[in-house]
TORPAGU-506879 format. One line per field, with one value per residue (C-alpha): x, y, z; residue in three letters; residue number from 1. Coordinates in nm, 3 decimals. Layout:
<nodes>
c1 = [X ...]
c2 = [Y ...]
c3 = [Z ...]
resn = [ala ...]
resi = [NUM ...]
</nodes>
This chain:
<nodes>
c1 = [4.628 4.522 4.650 4.646 4.526 4.644 4.352 4.356 4.407 4.715 5.071 5.254 5.588 5.885 6.128 6.398 6.291 6.615 6.837 7.046 7.204 7.572 7.779 7.931 8.283 8.512 8.741 8.461 8.269 8.581 8.607 8.243 8.318 8.617 8.411 8.149 8.409 8.416 8.759 9.015 9.288 9.140 9.369 9.253 9.501 9.242 9.151 9.438 9.431 9.731 9.728 9.973 10.173 9.860 9.646 9.453 9.383 9.651 9.584 9.910 10.067 10.088 9.714 9.642 9.843 9.666 9.326 9.425 9.529 9.203 9.000 9.189 9.133 8.758 8.652 8.340 8.140 8.094 8.107 8.442 8.473 8.369 8.729 8.807 9.037 9.296 9.571 9.517 9.530 9.844 10.030 9.929 10.050 10.371 10.430 10.396 10.607 10.863 10.892 11.136 10.941 10.609 10.723 10.851 10.529 10.265 10.104 10.045 9.867 9.495 9.395 9.080 9.012 8.845 8.700 9.024 9.189 8.869 8.719 9.040 9.042 8.672 8.716 9.011 8.789 8.520 8.779 8.922 8.573 8.484 8.807 8.851 8.621 8.613 8.696 9.056 9.128 9.240 9.533 9.541 9.807 9.707 9.673 9.569 9.359 9.012 8.838 9.036 8.830 8.502 8.576 8.663 8.426 8.136 8.223 8.204 8.575 8.706 8.956 9.230 9.453 9.819 10.051 10.233 10.332 10.510 10.361 10.649 10.920 10.699 10.823 10.727 10.707 10.884 10.936 10.561 10.502 10.730 10.571 10.216 10.293 10.481 10.172 9.920 9.696 9.842 9.645 9.537 9.561 9.778 9.713 10.038 10.084 10.325 10.469 10.368 10.189 9.859 9.838 10.184 10.412 10.646 10.748 10.967 11.323 11.429 11.593 11.276 11.061 11.278 11.229 10.854 10.840 11.027 10.787 10.488 10.630 10.707 10.360 10.182 10.011 9.867 10.010 9.760 9.927 9.737 9.944 9.780 10.099 10.343 10.572 10.396 10.591 10.953 10.904 11.026 10.791 11.068 11.170 10.814 10.735 11.032 10.833 10.585 10.860 11.068 10.776 10.693 11.041 11.274 11.025 10.805 10.489 10.134 10.051 9.757 9.810 9.546 9.648 9.500 9.573 9.391 9.704 9.985 9.791 9.549 9.252 9.055 8.711 8.766 8.793 9.074 9.222 9.341 9.361 9.611 9.697 10.005 9.917 10.135 10.039 9.897 9.585 9.522 9.558 9.303 9.056 9.110 9.058 8.728 8.620 8.711 8.502 8.200 8.242 8.285 7.973 7.768 7.907 7.940 7.907 8.156 8.406 8.432 8.632 8.762 9.019 9.142 9.194 9.386 9.612 9.664 9.764 10.019 10.165 10.182 10.344 10.713 10.712 10.401 10.532 10.853 10.645 10.445 10.768 10.852 10.507 10.573 10.899 10.719 10.450 10.672 10.935 10.687 10.552 10.901 10.978 10.660 10.744 11.080 10.916 10.667 10.947 11.147 10.846 10.775 11.138 11.154 10.839 10.966 10.695 10.731 10.866 11.086 10.972 11.236 10.969 10.814 11.132 11.162 10.814 10.743 10.456 10.144 10.071 10.239 10.154 10.207 10.135 9.905 9.640 9.277 9.207 9.494 9.353 9.011 9.155 9.347 9.022 8.805 9.054 9.290 9.069 9.325 9.153 9.316 9.209 9.132 9.446 9.654 9.723 9.782 9.794 10.130 9.999 9.761 10.057 10.210 10.442 10.153 10.014 10.295 10.434 10.084 10.029 10.364 10.318 9.961 10.061 10.342 10.113 9.848 10.096 10.255 9.912 9.824 10.161 10.084 9.723 9.828]
c2 = [-4.143 -3.936 -3.962 -3.711 -3.819 -3.610 -3.490 -3.471 -3.093 -3.110 -3.153 -3.426 -3.332 -3.411 -3.689 -3.441 -3.151 -3.172 -3.161 -2.846 -2.679 -2.765 -2.544 -2.717 -2.858 -2.556 -2.701 -2.842 -2.515 -2.329 -2.550 -2.474 -2.100 -2.145 -2.336 -2.059 -1.783 -1.665 -1.498 -1.623 -1.561 -1.780 -2.026 -2.312 -2.386 -2.533 -2.896 -3.143 -3.310 -3.345 -3.144 -3.169 -2.883 -2.774 -2.763 -3.075 -3.403 -3.663 -4.032 -4.204 -4.411 -4.705 -4.673 -4.659 -4.980 -5.148 -5.060 -5.206 -5.532 -5.555 -5.502 -5.773 -6.013 -5.959 -5.714 -5.819 -5.649 -5.924 -5.861 -5.864 -6.057 -5.861 -5.778 -5.677 -5.797 -6.027 -5.946 -5.574 -5.609 -5.823 -5.605 -5.276 -5.394 -5.532 -5.196 -5.003 -5.241 -5.353 -5.715 -5.828 -5.692 -5.801 -6.161 -6.168 -6.041 -6.157 -6.392 -6.101 -5.882 -5.806 -5.628 -5.482 -5.292 -4.958 -4.650 -4.460 -4.272 -4.150 -4.498 -4.650 -4.408 -4.464 -4.842 -4.807 -4.604 -4.871 -5.136 -4.941 -4.870 -5.240 -5.348 -5.093 -4.997 -4.727 -4.557 -4.441 -4.072 -3.974 -3.729 -3.531 -3.279 -2.917 -2.818 -3.134 -3.261 -3.114 -3.452 -3.618 -3.471 -3.531 -3.898 -3.988 -3.759 -3.897 -4.239 -4.110 -4.062 -3.770 -3.594 -3.378 -3.152 -3.095 -2.827 -2.945 -2.625 -2.311 -2.011 -1.781 -2.014 -2.157 -2.506 -2.817 -2.756 -3.074 -2.996 -2.937 -3.260 -3.453 -3.288 -3.365 -3.733 -3.755 -3.613 -3.824 -4.068 -4.422 -4.646 -4.358 -4.335 -4.083 -3.989 -3.965 -3.829 -4.082 -3.815 -3.493 -3.351 -3.191 -2.891 -2.773 -2.982 -3.019 -3.372 -3.494 -3.587 -3.950 -3.884 -3.703 -3.996 -4.227 -4.010 -3.991 -4.368 -4.420 -4.192 -4.370 -4.704 -4.582 -4.428 -4.735 -4.531 -4.680 -4.519 -4.486 -4.370 -4.173 -4.272 -4.088 -3.989 -4.282 -4.231 -3.909 -3.703 -3.776 -3.989 -4.292 -4.524 -4.662 -4.313 -4.204 -4.522 -4.485 -4.408 -4.692 -4.949 -4.818 -4.839 -5.194 -5.338 -5.159 -5.074 -5.386 -5.182 -5.272 -5.026 -4.929 -4.793 -4.626 -4.630 -4.428 -4.459 -4.140 -3.925 -4.165 -4.343 -4.065 -4.291 -4.009 -4.116 -4.490 -4.464 -4.718 -4.765 -5.027 -5.054 -5.291 -5.361 -5.529 -5.726 -5.902 -6.260 -6.466 -6.541 -6.170 -6.106 -6.376 -6.237 -5.880 -5.981 -6.145 -5.828 -5.619 -5.851 -5.806 -5.427 -5.409 -5.617 -5.378 -5.069 -5.139 -5.519 -5.528 -5.258 -5.127 -5.344 -5.139 -4.920 -5.214 -5.419 -5.133 -5.092 -5.466 -5.506 -5.226 -5.357 -5.722 -5.687 -5.582 -5.384 -5.192 -5.130 -4.987 -4.762 -4.646 -4.557 -4.335 -4.176 -4.097 -3.927 -3.728 -3.600 -3.531 -3.370 -3.133 -3.032 -2.961 -2.753 -2.548 -2.498 -2.349 -2.143 -1.991 -1.916 -1.745 -1.543 -1.421 -1.317 -1.150 -0.951 -0.839 -1.011 -0.889 -1.146 -1.452 -1.738 -1.999 -2.212 -2.279 -2.456 -2.653 -2.795 -3.101 -3.283 -3.159 -2.872 -2.546 -2.357 -1.990 -1.831 -1.558 -1.389 -1.458 -1.111 -1.156 -1.491 -1.328 -1.040 -1.282 -1.460 -1.153 -0.929 -1.173 -1.484 -1.702 -1.964 -2.125 -2.262 -2.005 -2.098 -2.024 -2.388 -2.413 -2.714 -2.675 -2.917 -2.641 -2.432 -2.452 -2.251 -2.036 -1.927 -1.946 -1.601 -1.451 -1.615 -1.499 -1.145 -1.125 -1.240 -0.985 -0.702 -0.796 -0.808 -0.476 -0.312 -0.426 -0.310 0.040 0.068 -0.042]
c3 = [32.741 32.441 32.090 31.810 31.470 31.177 30.968 30.591 30.606 30.827 30.696 30.888 31.042 30.818 30.902 30.805 31.024 31.224 30.913 30.904 30.603 30.567 30.334 30.030 30.051 30.008 29.741 29.526 29.563 29.453 29.144 29.063 29.085 28.857 28.599 28.597 28.555 28.188 28.218 27.963 28.222 28.497 28.674 28.896 29.175 29.407 29.342 29.369 29.030 28.800 28.479 28.190 28.036 27.845 28.158 28.058 28.240 28.162 28.113 28.205 27.925 28.166 28.230 27.855 27.803 28.093 27.951 27.614 27.779 27.974 27.656 27.466 27.757 27.738 28.009 28.198 28.470 28.727 29.100 29.272 29.599 29.908 30.001 29.642 29.367 29.523 29.271 29.331 29.709 29.695 29.446 29.606 29.946 29.795 29.625 29.951 30.161 29.903 29.794 30.062 30.358 30.207 30.176 30.534 30.692 30.441 30.692 30.933 30.677 30.657 30.336 30.187 29.866 29.937 29.769 29.712 30.000 30.162 30.163 30.296 30.589 30.654 30.650 30.886 31.118 31.107 31.190 31.482 31.612 31.602 31.776 32.055 32.340 32.454 32.127 32.102 32.052 31.702 31.685 31.360 31.249 31.200 30.924 30.744 30.457 30.507 30.518 30.798 31.082 30.900 30.830 31.189 31.377 31.168 31.312 31.668 31.739 31.941 31.715 31.862 31.653 31.723 31.574 31.264 31.087 31.206 31.024 31.116 30.987 30.712 30.791 30.985 31.360 31.453 31.822 31.868 31.679 31.917 32.219 32.107 32.064 32.397 32.568 32.374 32.555 32.533 32.302 32.079 31.699 31.516 31.153 30.957 30.604 30.453 30.219 30.038 30.342 30.242 30.255 30.362 30.140 30.440 30.541 30.829 30.735 30.774 31.115 31.225 31.109 31.317 31.626 31.565 31.531 31.855 32.042 31.889 32.002 32.355 32.394 32.251 31.979 31.660 31.345 31.061 30.741 30.481 30.176 29.888 29.704 29.699 29.400 29.307 29.558 29.469 29.158 29.356 29.547 29.768 29.877 29.950 30.146 30.382 30.697 30.644 30.594 30.884 31.128 31.017 30.970 31.213 31.489 31.454 31.506 31.420 31.142 30.923 30.571 30.355 29.989 29.706 29.334 29.240 29.218 29.134 28.858 28.770 28.855 29.020 28.908 28.950 29.333 29.358 29.705 29.949 30.326 30.479 30.840 30.982 31.296 31.553 31.465 31.182 31.388 31.450 31.077 30.995 31.250 31.134 30.772 30.859 31.040 30.736 30.519 30.745 30.751 30.374 30.320 30.533 30.357 29.982 29.947 29.659 29.560 29.200 28.963 28.672 28.848 29.054 28.738 28.575 28.880 28.926 28.561 28.589 28.913 28.804 28.458 28.486 28.160 28.260 28.608 28.460 28.234 28.539 28.716 28.417 28.442 28.808 28.715 28.446 28.684 28.983 28.760 28.596 28.937 29.067 28.758 28.808 29.175 29.073 28.798 29.043 29.289 29.014 28.899 29.254 29.293 28.949 29.019 29.361 29.562 29.922 30.166 30.152 29.926 30.006 30.173 29.833 29.722 30.049 30.005 29.792 29.630 29.458 29.693 29.784 30.101 30.010 30.348 30.211 30.424 30.341 30.206 29.959 29.847 29.799 29.594 29.374 29.296 29.244 29.060 28.892 28.852 29.031 29.244 29.548 29.886 30.154 30.349 30.033 29.958 29.584 29.355 29.181 28.916 28.802 28.685 28.338 28.116 27.993 28.331 28.588 28.509 28.531 28.870 29.010 28.881 29.011 29.360 29.365 29.251 29.504 29.793 29.694 29.673 30.025 30.157 30.025 30.146 30.492]
resn = [met thr thr his thr ile thr ser thr glu thr pro pro ser phe phe lys ala ala ser tyr ile pro pro asp ala ile phe ala leu thr ala glu tyr asn phe asp pro ser pro asp lys val asn leu gly gln gly thr tyr arg asn glu asn gly gln pro trp val leu pro ser val glu lys ser arg glu ile leu leu thr glu gly leu asn his glu tyr leu pro ile leu gly leu gln ser phe arg asp asn ala thr arg met ala leu gly ser asp leu tyr glu arg ile glu ser arg leu ala thr cys gln ala leu ser gly thr gly ser leu his thr ala gly leu leu leu arg ser cys arg ser pro leu pro lys ile tyr ile pro ser pro thr trp ser asn his his gln val phe ser ser leu gly phe ile cys glu ser phe pro tyr tyr asn asp ala arg lys asp ile asp ile glu ser tyr tyr ser ala leu arg asn ala asp pro gly ser val val ile leu his ala cys ala his asn pro thr gly cys asp pro ser lys pro gln trp lys glu leu gly gln ile ile lys glu lys asp leu phe pro leu phe asp ala ala tyr leu gly phe asn ser gly asn val asp glu asp ala phe ala ile arg tyr phe val asp glu leu ala leu glu val gly val cys leu ser phe ala lys asn met gly leu tyr gly glu arg thr gly cys leu phe val ile thr arg thr glu glu leu ala met asn thr gln ser thr leu glu met leu gln arg ser glu val ser asn pro pro ala tyr gly ala lys ile ala ala thr ile leu ser ile pro glu leu lys ala leu trp tyr lys asp leu val thr met ser gly arg ile arg ala met arg val ala leu phe asn ser leu lys lys asn asp ala pro gly asn trp asp his leu ile arg gln ser gly met phe gly phe leu gly leu glu lys his val val leu arg leu lys glu glu tyr his ile tyr met ala gly asn ser arg val ser ile ala gly leu asn glu arg asn val glu tyr val gly arg ser ile ala glu cys leu arg trp tyr ser val val arg]
resi = [1 2 3 4 5 6 7 8 9 10 11 12 13 14 15 16 17 18 19 20 21 22 23 24 25 26 27 28 29 30 31 32 33 34 35 36 37 38 39 40 41 42 43 44 45 46 47 48 49 50 51 52 53 54 55 56 57 58 59 60 61 62 63 64 65 66 67 68 69 70 71 72 73 74 75 76 77 78 79 80 81 82 83 84 85 86 87 88 89 90 91 92 93 94 95 96 97 98 99 100 101 102 103 104 105 106 107 108 109 110 111 112 113 114 115 116 117 118 119 120 121 122 123 124 125 126 127 128 129 130 131 132 133 134 135 136 137 138 139 140 141 142 143 144 145 146 147 148 149 150 151 152 153 154 155 156 157 158 159 160 161 162 163 164 165 166 167 168 169 170 171 172 173 174 175 176 177 178 179 180 181 182 183 184 185 186 187 188 189 190 191 192 193 194 195 196 197 198 199 200 201 202 203 204 205 206 207 208 209 210 211 212 213 214 215 216 217 218 219 220 221 222 223 224 225 226 227 228 229 230 231 232 233 234 235 236 237 238 239 240 241 242 243 244 245 246 247 248 249 250 251 252 253 254 255 256 257 258 259 260 261 262 263 264 265 266 267 268 269 270 271 272 273 274 275 276 277 278 279 280 281 282 283 284 285 286 287 288 289 290 291 292 293 294 295 296 297 298 299 300 301 302 303 304 305 306 307 308 309 310 311 312 313 314 315 316 317 318 319 320 321 322 323 324 325 326 327 328 329 330 331 332 333 334 335 336 337 338 339 340 341 342 343 344 345 346 347 348 349 350 351 352 353 354 355 356 357 358 359 360 361 362 363 364 365 366 367 368 369 370 371 372 373 374 375 376 377 378 379 380 381 382 383 384 385 386 387 388 389 390 391 392 393 394 395 396 397 398 399 400 401 402 403 404 405 406 407 408 409 410 411 412 413 414 415 416 417 418 419 420]
</nodes>
């Protein structure tokens, strides 16, 4: 057997020779383009972050009060426990389930603080991977949040898309949704947007949620809720959490819920999230919790403290919680008003087509239904930035730019109708 010794004049092969170039995340790349654009008329409708009526980031009054309380108490920077801040985990789970249901099933809960919504989903994937062999298939609606496939496929899961949206009707394709679940492999996982579906803004009605839950129960599927917008969608946490509570309480299903407080508390940079799982028995909950602790230790050791302390303070003090509820109404109300304003501007400026779907949608995002070349022209000629599939962040609109956006879309669509 011969060996090759690398001489001093040779360059050793790189450990990273097999690494391939991966294009930047589309939304973050779009934001970078927007930031570089010198136009005074530019409008960013890409990244899903709430902006106030002046187009600026908004620190919620409830968050400001919470920070003041933490400072007066003497904020330190010690490690949290591996599973995170207990008061945050308890109060976040209670918020999502409602006090009555929470108290009835508390012994069957396994909870873990996580790095916002993305981290909650990733931790859920790690848990599912450690508990099931062979790996279950993951069913994901199409379209969906851009990171869903990446999170689960990176963990080795086979991800299968199913139709969620009907482009022709510009509405949820509920019959295809039912059909996909009825034909799903038993024992698989289905990703469910608890409310404010990203990117379409189209959610099932309560009767449709009940039918979906019944199919999931009959097919022995595991429902994993991505709950990034509780309270932010309608302004009412109880309303937005309907599907979660129905699946747990009425259908008695084992359920996973991935919470994020980025949107509904504006804690984007604090990466504040929580994963909780409802199991069948107290023993299963204890075992699952211990597994979550092991997985968390191997991933981040200890989650970040500041955002969790802010959220826990808000959720545990009745006066602060009431103030937060008002903040939710403020944000959701402004978004609804801007949705109507954009609809009215499109109508006033004779934008070709029917725009009723914009009013039917809810939550932070609007799904305009524009072709890619229209989206590109809006960016290049009008400095209006949106996702390539024409998903827009309604929160990026305000009284100063909504008329410009509506008029620009109308002009662009009329121009293409002529050149065709």
